[in-house]
C-alpha positions in Angstrom: 76.0 81.8 60.1 72.7 82.7 61.8 74.6 82.9 65.2 77.2 85.1 63.6 74.4 87.5 62.2 72.7 87.6 65.6 75.8 88.9 67.4 77.7 90.9 64.7 76.0 93.6 62.4 79.0 93.6 59.9 79.5 91.2 57.1 82.3 88.5 57.6 85.4 89.2 55.6 85.1 85.8 54.1 83.8 82.2 54.5 85.9 79.0 54.0 85.1 75.3 54.3 87.4 72.4 54.9 86.7 68.7 55.6 88.3 65.3 55.6 89.6 63.8 52.3 88.5 61.2 49.8 84.7 61.2 50.1 82.6 62.8 47.4 79.0 63.4 46.2 77.5 62.8 42.8 75.0 65.4 41.3 72.6 65.1 38.5 72.3 67.5 35.6 70.2 69.8 37.7 72.7 70.0 40.5 70.8 67.8 42.9 72.3 64.9 44.9 71.8 61.6 43.4 72.1 60.0 46.7 73.8 60.5 50.2 77.6 60.4 50.1 79.0 57.1 51.3 81.6 57.0 54.0 85.0 55.8 53.0 85.0 53.0 55.7 82.0 51.4 54.0 82.6 47.7 53.1 81.7 48.1 49.4 85.5 48.8 48.8 86.7 45.6 50.3 88.9 43.7 47.8 88.3 46.3 45.1 91.7 47.7 45.0 93.2 44.3 44.1 90.7 44.0 41.3 91.6 47.4 40.0 95.4 46.5 39.8 94.3 43.7 37.3 93.5 46.6 35.0 96.1 49.2 35.9 99.3 48.2 37.5 100.5 49.6 40.8 103.5 51.2 39.0 101.4 52.9 36.5 98.9 54.2 39.1 101.4 55.4 41.5 103.7 56.8 38.7 100.8 59.2 37.5 99.1 60.0 40.9 101.9 59.6 43.4 99.2 58.7 45.9 99.4 56.1 48.7 97.5 52.8 48.1 94.5 52.7 50.5 91.1 51.3 49.8 89.4 54.3 51.1 90.7 56.6 48.2 88.1 58.1 45.9 89.4 56.2 43.0 88.7 52.9 44.7 85.3 54.0 45.8 84.3 54.9 42.3 85.7 51.7 40.8 83.7 49.9 43.4 80.6 51.6 42.1 81.5 50.5 38.6 82.5 47.0 39.7 79.2 46.6 41.4 77.0 48.0 38.8 75.8 51.1 40.7 73.5 53.1 38.3 74.4 56.5 40.0 77.8 56.5 38.2 76.3 56.7 34.7 73.5 59.1 35.9 76.0 61.6 37.4 76.7 65.0 35.7 79.2 66.3 38.4 81.5 64.9 41.1 82.3 67.3 44.0 84.5 66.4 47.0 82.7 67.0 50.3 84.1 70.6 50.9 83.4 71.6 47.4 79.7 70.3 47.7 79.3 72.8 50.6 81.0 75.6 48.5 78.5 74.9 45.6 75.6 75.1 48.0 76.8 78.4 49.3 78.0 80.0 46.0 76.3 78.0 43.2 79.6 77.3 41.5 80.8 73.7 40.9 84.7 73.6 41.2 87.0 71.3 43.1 89.9 72.7 45.3 93.4 71.4 44.5 94.4 70.0 48.0 91.2 68.1 48.2 91.4 66.8 44.7 94.9 65.5 45.5 93.5 63.0 48.1 91.4 61.4 45.4 94.2 59.3 43.7 92.7 60.8 40.5 94.9 63.7 40.1 98.0 63.8 37.8 100.5 64.7 40.6 103.2 66.4 38.3 100.7 68.3 36.1 98.1 69.1 38.8 95.2 68.1 36.5 92.8 65.2 36.4 94.3 61.9 35.3 91.7 61.6 32.6 93.6 58.9 30.5 94.0 56.7 33.7 90.2 57.1 34.6 89.2 56.3 31.0 91.1 53.0 31.2 89.2 52.1 34.3 85.9 52.9 32.5 85.3 55.7 34.9 83.5 58.9 33.6 85.7 61.9 33.2 83.2 64.4 32.0 81.9 64.6 35.7 85.1 66.2 37.0 84.9 70.0 37.4 87.6 72.7 37.1 90.3 72.5 39.6 91.0 75.7 41.6 94.1 76.6 43.9 93.7 77.3 47.6 93.0 80.9 48.2 90.7 81.4 45.2 87.4 82.9 45.7 84.7 80.4 44.6 82.0 83.2 44.4 79.9 85.4 46.7 77.5 84.0 49.2 74.2 83.3 47.5 71.6 86.1 48.2 69.1 83.4 49.4 71.4 82.1 52.0 72.2 85.9 53.1 68.5 86.4 53.5 67.9 83.2 55.3 70.8 83.7 57.9 70.8 87.4 58.2 74.3 87.7 57.0 74.9 91.3 55.7 76.3 91.8 52.3 77.5 89.0 50.1 80.8 87.8 51.7 83.2 85.8 49.4 83.3 82.1 49.7 87.0 81.2 49.6 88.5 77.9 49.1 91.2 77.4 51.8 93.2 74.3 51.9 89.9 72.4 51.6 91.4 69.2 52.8 91.7 69.6 56.6 95.2 68.3 56.8 96.3 70.8 54.2 95.0 73.7 56.4 96.5 72.0 59.5 99.9 71.7 57.9 99.6 75.3 56.8 99.2 76.4 60.3 102.4 74.6 61.8 104.8 77.4 63.1 108.5 76.8 62.5 107.9 74.1 59.9 110.8 73.8 57.6 112.8 71.1 55.8 114.4 69.8 59.0 111.1 69.1 60.6 108.6 66.3 60.4 105.0 66.9 61.3 102.1 64.8 62.6 98.5 66.1 62.2 97.1 63.9 65.0 93.4 63.1 65.2 91.3 60.1 64.0 94.1 59.6 61.6 97.8 60.5 62.1 99.1 62.3 59.1 102.9 62.1 59.3 105.1 63.8 56.7 107.3 66.7 55.5 106.5 69.8 53.4 108.4 69.8 50.0 108.2 71.9 46.9 107.6 69.2 44.3 106.1 65.6 44.5 108.7 62.7 44.9 107.5 59.9 42.6 109.8 56.9 42.5 110.2 53.3 43.4 111.3 54.0 46.9 108.2 56.1 47.7 105.9 53.5 46.1 107.5 50.7 47.9 107.1 52.4 51.3 103.6 53.6 50.4 103.8 57.3 50.9 101.6 59.9 49.3 102.2 63.2 47.6 99.3 65.4 48.4 98.8 69.0 47.5 99.5 71.8 50.1 98.9 75.5 50.5 101.2 78.0 48.6 102.3 75.5 45.9 103.7 73.1 48.4 103.5 69.3 48.6 102.6 67.1 51.7 104.8 63.9 51.3 103.2 61.9 54.0 101.9 58.7 55.4 98.3 58.0 56.5 98.5 56.2 59.8 95.6 54.7 61.7 95.7 57.4 64.5 93.5 57.9 67.6 90.7 56.0 65.9 92.0 53.1 67.8 91.1 54.7 71.1 88.1 56.5 69.9 86.5 53.2 69.0 87.6 51.5 72.1 86.1 54.3 74.2 82.8 53.9 72.3 82.8 50.2 72.9 83.4 50.7 76.6 80.6 53.2 76.8 78.2 50.9 75.0 79.0 48.4 77.9 78.2 51.1 80.5 81.7 52.3 81.3 81.9 56.0 80.0 85.8 56.7 80.7 86.9 60.2 80.3 90.1 60.7 78.3 92.0 61.7 81.5 90.9 58.5 83.2 92.1 56.5 80.1 95.5 58.1 80.1 95.9 57.7 83.9 95.2 53.9 83.5 97.7 53.7 80.5 100.4 55.4 82.6 100.1 52.6 85.2 100.2 49.8 82.6 103.4 47.8 82.0 105.3 49.1 78.9 105.5 47.0 75.7 103.3 44.0 76.9 101.6 44.0 73.6 102.2 45.7 70.2 99.9 46.1 67.1 100.3 47.6 63.6 97.8 50.5 63.7 97.6 50.2 59.9 96.4 46.6 59.9 93.2 46.0 58.1 91.8 44.5 61.3 91.3 48.0 62.6 89.8 49.9 59.6 86.1 49.2 60.6 86.1 46.5 63.3 82.9 47.3 65.1 84.3 46.2 68.4 87.9 47.8 68.6 88.7 46.3 72.0 88.0 42.8 70.7 89.9 43.5 67.5 93.0 44.5 69.3 92.8 41.4 71.6 92.3 39.2 68.6 95.3 40.7 66.7 97.5 40.2 69.8 96.4 36.6 70.1 96.8 35.8 66.4 100.4 37.3 66.6 101.4 35.2 69.7 101.2 38.0 72.2 99.2 38.3 75.3 95.8 40.0 74.7 95.3 43.3 76.8 93.1 42.4 79.7 92.6 45.7 81.3 91.6 49.3 80.0 95.0 50.5 80.6 96.7 47.8 78.9 94.5 48.5 75.7 95.2 52.1 75.8 99.1 51.7 76.4 99.1 49.0 73.6 97.5 51.5 71.1 99.6 54.5 72.1 103.0 52.6 72.2 102.1 51.0 68.8 101.3 54.5 67.3 104.7 55.9 68.7 106.4 52.8 67.0 104.7 53.5 63.7 105.9 57.1 63.9 109.4 55.9 64.5 109.2 53.8 61.3 107.7 56.7 59.4 110.4 59.1 60.5 113.1 56.7 59.3 111.2 56.4 56.0 110.9 60.0 55.5 114.6 60.5 56.2 115.4 57.9 53.5 113.1 59.6 51.0 114.2 63.2 51.4 118.0 62.2 52.0 118.7 64.1 55.4 118.1 63.9 59.1 114.8 65.4 60.4 115.7 67.2 63.7 112.3 67.4 65.4 108.7 66.4 65.2 105.8 68.9 65.2 102.5 67.6 66.3 99.2 69.5 65.8 95.5 68.9 66.1 93.6 67.3 68.8 95.9 64.5 69.5 98.5 67.1 70.5 96.7 67.3 73.8 97.5 63.6 74.6 100.7 64.4 76.6 101.4 60.7 77.0 101.5 60.0 73.4 103.6 63.1 72.7 106.2 61.8 75.2 106.1 58.3 73.8 106.7 59.7 70.4 109.7 61.8 71.6 111.0 58.6 73.4 110.5 56.3 70.4 111.8 58.6 67.8 114.6 60.0 69.9 113.6 63.5 68.6 112.4 66.5 70.5 108.6 67.0 70.0 106.9 70.3 69.8 103.2 70.6 70.1 100.5 73.1 69.0 98.3 74.5 67.8 95.4 72.2 68.8 93.0 73.8 66.4 95.6 73.8 63.5 92.9 73.0 60.8 90.8 75.9 61.8 93.7 78.4 62.1 95.1 77.2 58.7 91.7 77.7 57.0 91.5 81.3 58.5 95.2 82.1 57.3 94.4 81.2 53.8 91.3 83.3 53.7 93.4 86.2 55.3 96.0 85.7 52.6 93.3 85.8 49.9 91.8 89.0 51.4 95.2 90.7 51.8 95.3 90.6 55.6 98.4 88.4 55.5 101.1 88.5 52.9 102.5 85.1 52.7 102.5 81.5 54.1 105.6 82.4 56.2 104.0 85.6 57.5 100.7 83.6 58.4 102.9 80.9 60.3 104.5 83.7 62.3 101.0 85.1 63.3 100.0 81.7 64.5 103.3 81.4 66.5 102.6 84.6 68.2 99.1 83.5 69.0 99.6 80.2 70.8 101.6 78.4 73.4 103.7 75.4 72.3 104.8 72.6 74.6 108.2 70.8 74.2 108.8 67.2 74.9 112.4 66.0 75.3 113.3 62.4 74.5 113.9 60.2 77.5 116.1 57.2 77.6 115.7 54.7 74.7 115.5 51.8 77.1 113.1 49.1 75.8 112.3 51.0 72.6 114.8 49.2 70.4 113.6 45.9 71.4 109.9 46.9 71.0 110.8 48.2 67.6 112.4 45.0 66.6 109.0 43.3 67.6 107.1 45.8 65.6 109.2 45.2 62.5 108.4 41.5 62.7 104.7 42.4 62.9 104.6 44.6 59.8 107.0 42.7 57.8 108.6 45.9 56.3 112.1 46.9 55.8 113.9 48.0 59.0 114.1 51.9 59.0 115.9 53.5 61.8 115.8 57.4 62.1 119.3 58.8 61.3 
């Protein structure tokens, strides 16, 4: 904000914050942090989900929340605090998700925006309210949960103290966008309709479809999909997939050993590597927080009777082909759940710049892939602010504005040679029902 004030004498039309999902902060009765937020990959959640199922069944939990079972979910993190006797849980007066914490610091108002609340596994999916009965059964406090507001609502004006400190003129409104970064990203996808699947590609790959109402049934639960809130009264039926975390952590490991490869160099090595030499399940627990990702990938391959990657190119190719195979599985599952063929895949976010992964996705899924925008989350955030301030009239109009502002790239599926055999191997690894895109 100081940089803005230094270069522009006018007040900004609005300010909006989005972040990753599931993580949260606990405040005391004076509105101060009880402690630093803990990252969702922390080991305190190991094994907690299984203990929670001993109190509330998977069927009951999914039937109310409609959320994918993952140990990173806010509900599991809170239950870990209760399970381990963390005193902060009983001392807390307010729970705020991470973007809502920043909104509170900027406006002084304690609320939780709907799309970020929906990532918590603590929201009643059909009624869009906190699942207080469920939380009480788990002996988790419900009085700490603030009011839920919709995306596009003004949280409040920027506090005078912040205006004075930063030099921002006036008191611009702090507007809640799709405060979950994926909600903002999906809002910015041009041409998204009922015949398209999307992938918000980054550290995680969020692959899904946009629908009007949550789908909560045994099939969705069995396939472990999630119903998260979207912008403009939409639902994001999607699957959380391990994503480019596999390569980000591998690259960090190589850098620690003195080999600081650029992304371009890594992809060039992958292009030269033999296809389908080794395959992993990107969602295996081995890769959630391994410390040494390259070693974890090699150990997984050896454990599953495959040759371990021996070169940088083989590691990268293994990760990218495995992601593309998981996308193929997810596309088949989505088509089963919505009951019709999905004609194309739209990829947005930083991963859309990975042209090799985009082509592998087109080849694996045998669907055309359209990429862009790269900065989908930032654009979606701004779009919701513009809708709230009257600069844009609707989500459809906002998406048209994005389409007119970017260049999209198209990837045509190549021959399916080798992919069917690789997919059969992938199915054996994940021990899940065979799902072929229609």
